N, C-alpha and C positions, 0 to 999 in steps of 0.2 A: 750653111746660110744662120738661121738664128734661132734660139726658142721660140716656141709659141706666145706672143705676149699676154701680159696677164694672165697666164697658163694657173696663176694660184686662183686666180679667182673664176677657173671654167666650169661654165655650166654645161651637165647632163641632165636634160628631164627625165626623171625614173620611166616614163612612158617610151623615153628612146631604144631604153634597153627592153625593158618587160611587154612593149606591144611592139617592136621593131626587131631588136638585134637576137631576140632571143625566146623569141614568139614563130614557132613553125608553120602556124597557118596564115601569116601574113605575106601578102602577092610578091613583096619584093625582098621582107625580110626574111624569108622561110628558109632560103640557101642559107644565107645568114645564121642564122638559129642554129642549123644542123652543124654549121663550121665551130662556131663560138660552144655551142652544147658537147661534140666531140672532143672537148679540148678538158672539161670537167667545169663547164660554168653552167649552172641553174638559174631556171625563173625564180626557184624559192630563196637561193643567195646573190638576188643580182647583185648585190651592193657590192659584190666581189670585182664583176665584170666594169662596173664604174671604176673601182678603185685602180684597173689595173688599167682600163684605156688612159686614166690620169698619169698616171704613172709612165706607160707610153709617149705620151706629151711633154714630160718630162725628160725621159730619158733619151730622146732622139731631138733633132733638130729637125726644122721646117723644110721640108726640100722643094716646096713649091709654092708660089701664094698668084692666086686668081682673084683676077676683080668680076664681081657681079652685080646684076643692079639693085641687089640684096646688101651687099655688102666683101669684105677680104676673105676670102676663101684662104685655108690655111692647111697645106697636104704634109700629114708626118707619115714617116714610112721607117719600119725596123722592128725588131721582134718581141713582141707579147708576152708576156709572164704570165702563166696559165695555171689553173689548180692543179693539172696535172702533171706538171712539173716539166714542158715542150715546150716550146718557145717560137709559135710560127712566126710568120713574116706579115705585118697588117697594114696594112694603109689604113689611117684614121683622119677625115676631114672634120673643120672646125670652119667656124665662120662668125667674123665677127660685125655683126648687122649692122646697118648705117645708122647710126646714130647712136650706138652703144660702145662700153668701152671692154666688154668682158668675153671669152671665144665661148661658144656654144657646139657639142659635136652634132655634124649633122649625117654622119655616116662612118662604119668601120667595118674593113671585108679583109681577105685574105689575099695576098699577093703572091706570086711565085719571088723565090729570092734571086736579089740581083746573082751575077755569074761568080764575081769577086767574092761574097758573103761565104 
């Protein structure tokens, strides 16, 4: 397909990582936190996950585009560079909210790699 539009201006709120993707107590993010923490990401160095997710959006093309009432969602799937050197297959989802130009991370989570990977 194509690159995430305006990926160089992508927004990842600190709280999306610290209070969701790396928060074991979060009701929806807890399992995601277990996953990311198991690959060497830490809450203390949350910026490393921020950089890895930005690089993920740069390294992989958009696999699917979805329209929602809030804007246009962009789904990106591919291997994620991690602190421990492994490269799990991850889906990141970004949205360009109605009336905005820059993508914002909504979630990221593990996927089983495709059969041809």
